[in-house]
N, C-alpha and C positions, 0 to 999 in steps of 0.2 A: 396436773398440775395446773390449775387456772392461773393466768398471770393477772396483774392488776390493771383497772382499765382506766385510762384518764379521758375523760370529753371534755375536750375545748372548743370553745366560739370564740370568735373575733367580731365586734360588733362591726358593723359597718359605717364607714365614714372616718374610721382614726388612725387610720394606717398602721394597725396591727401586722408586722412580718409572721410569716410561717416562724422564720427562726427565733421570734421570742415565744412564739407559742410552743414550739419543741423546746426551747429553754425549761418552761413552766413545767412542760411533762418531767423531762430530767429531774427535775428541783423535787417533786413532788415523788417519781420513783426512787430517788436518793436516798429519800427518808425512807419511805415505806420497806425498802429492800434491806435497810440498815437496820430497822428496829425489828421488822416483822418479816424474815425474808421467807417463810414458808408459808404466809397468808394472799389471799387475794383480794383486794380492795376496789373501789370503784366510787369516784367523786367527780365533779365537774369544778372547769377554770373556766370562767368569763374575762375576757381580754375586753375591758372598756376606756371609754372616756371620763374627761373630769367630771362633766354635767351627770353623767349615771350615778359614778362612785359618791359623788356628794348629794345626790338625793337619796340613796339608798343607805347611806351614813346617816343622814339626818332623819330617815323612817324608822329604820330600826336601831339609830343607838342616839338619837335625839343630838347628834353633833353635825351639826351644818355645816362642815369642811371635806375639802378635797384630802382622800388619806390613799396610800399605795397601794393597801389589800385590807381586804373584809374577809373574815372567816365565818361560815356558819355551817358550826357542827351537825351533824344528824344526830348522834351519840352522846352520850355525858359516859364519858370516859375518865379514868382517874390517870395521872402520869404514869407509865410503865404496865400499865394494866392492858392485856391483850384483848382487842374489839372482839376476838372470835369469843373471848370465854364469857362474853358478856349475855345473860339470859335475854334471850329474844332480838340481838343483834339484828338490823335489820339487814335480809339476804334480799333484795331487790333485784341483783342480778345474776341469777345463776350461780350461786358458789361464791358470789363476793361479796362482801362487805360494804355497806354504802355510808362513807363516812362523811360527806358535806359538801357544801360550794363555796367555791370563793370565787371574789371579783378580784382583779389586779389592773389597777390605773394606769394604761402606757404610758401616756405624757410623764406622769410623776415617776413610772419607773426608768425613765429613761434620763430624767433630770437628774436622778439620785446616782444611777452609773456615773453619770460625768462629775457630779458632785465629790461621789466617795473614789473617782480613780478607776473604776473598774469596768470591764464590757458591760455591755447592755445582758448579754447571756448570764454573766453571773448575778447579774441584778433581777432577774427575772426568775431564775431559777432560785436563790436566796428566796425572795417574795415566798413563792409557792411551796419551798420547805418550810417556812418559816409559818405557814397559812396550815399546813398539814399538821404539825406539830400541835398547832391549836385543835384541830381535829383530835387528834392524840391525847387531849388533856392537859397539856403544857400549857405554860402560860407566866405573864413577865411582870407582874403585879408587886410580887416582892424579889428583893437583891439574888436571894439564894433561889427562888425560881427563875431570873433572867439569866444568871449563871449557867443553871442547867441548860434551860432552853439552846443557849447560846453557844454551846458547848456540844449537845446534840445537834445541833444546826451546823456546825463547822466539821463535825467529825464525819457527818452524812455527806455533807457536800464534798469533802477532800477525797472521802473514799471514791466516789464517782469523778473525780478527775475535774469537779466544779471548783478551782480556787479562786481567790482573787484577781488573779492575772489570768483567768482564760479568757479568750476571746473569741 
């Protein structure tokens, strides 16, 4: 059985720490293992600065603002649907299903960790888990969707030991 592969890049000049990259990876794997323990996926995570995420947000979403995380799913998936069951699922990585690309804004994630009173490890894991759930078809436009997504995020992160008090 192949393992999921998380491709992480840290942009130069923003001071992204290896520990933050590892936390993002842990958040991704927490959700994937929680929802699809017998499947293998690949996705990319880019740790970037405010200027880059603002430019991408403006170009791709017509929102000229810094945000904490952006998700770009590769597949159209309904919540709860197993990506492996999709006809023509992208199999670009030798048996792994390519889910998509995410950008996490390092300065914003650090500020949010301080604001919410938990570690940067927890915040990077949380943002990555949130993005993976978007890859898997979950959203938070409606209240019921938001509650479901938050519950999945919390249970996956808790199961991986990435609780709010994680340091």
